[in-house]
N, C-alpha and C positions, 0 to 999 in steps of 0.2 A: 600685472602680476596678480591683482585681486581677481580679475576675470579668469585667469588660469586656475587659481585655487578653487573658485566657485565651480568651474567646469569639472575639475577633478572630483570635487565633493559630490557634485550631481551624478557623475558617472559611477562613482562608488555606491551611492544611494540606489541608483537604478539596478546595478549589478546585484546588490544585496537583495533587492526586492524580487528580481527575477529568480535568483538562486533560492530564495525562501519559498517562492511559489512552487518550485519543482517538487518539493516534498509534500506539498499540500494537494496533491492529486493522487487518487488511488492507483492509477496506472504506473507501472514501473517494475524494476527488478528488486527482488527481496531475497534475503536468506531466511529459509524456514528451517530452523536448526542449522545444520551444515549443508543443506540442499538449496540450490538456487531455484527460485520460481519467478515467473513473470505474470503479472496481472495486466490484462489488456481489456479493451472494450470493443465490442463489435455490435453495431445496430442497437445501442443503448443497453446491451447486456454485458456484464463483466465476466471474465473468465480467468481461471488460474491454470497455468501450464507449468508442469515440473520439468526441470532439465533432465534430458535423457529419455523422455517419453513424448509420444505424439498426442496423448489424451489431454482433453481440456475439461476442467470442472467449472460449472457455472456458479457464480457468486450472486447472492441476493441479499440486499440490505434488509436487516431485520428491525433494529431500533438503536437508540442511544442509551448508554448506561447513565446512572446518576452523575458519574464523573465526566460525562460528555464523550466517552469513548464510543466508537461505532461497532456494532455487532453485525457481521456478515456471515450468512450461512452458505456453506459449500454443498453443491448438489452434483451427483453423477447418476445418470440413468434413472431419475425420479427418486433417488434416495439421498437423504441428508448424510454427508460423509464427514463433516467437520464444521467448526465455527472459528472464525477469526474475530478477535476483539482488538481493534486497532485504535491507536491514539487519534485524536481529531485531525492531526496534521499528517497522518499515515506514515509517520517515521518509524514506528515500532508497534509491537503488540504481542498477543499470545494466540496460538492456534491449538485447538483441541481436536484431535483425530478421534472420531466416534468409533472407528473400528478397533483401535488399540487402547483407547482412553488415555492416550499419551498427550501431554502438553509440550509444545515447542515454542521457543522464542522466535518472533518474526522481527526482522530489521530491514528497512529499506536501504538499498545500496545505490540506487540511481533514481 
């Protein structure tokens, strides 16, 4: 009986660890406001793809804030188009669109 309880506890611990690591990677699906985006990596370069478009925007790590959030600059055709300030676990953040000066909430969904 004790072995069974230890096995279940170990399985739950491992599941919690794997689930927790999922949000600690930049790659994944997010909501940018009410629009779905996907951040992916290709040959050590990160890209953002917005749902409904074939275009990709390149993401470049800039620096950490004093609160340890990460700043990522978005580029398209050599121009900076926006900035993502993401929590260190990539669960959420704020996006600033340089073209419209609009800020949008970012939330990881997968």
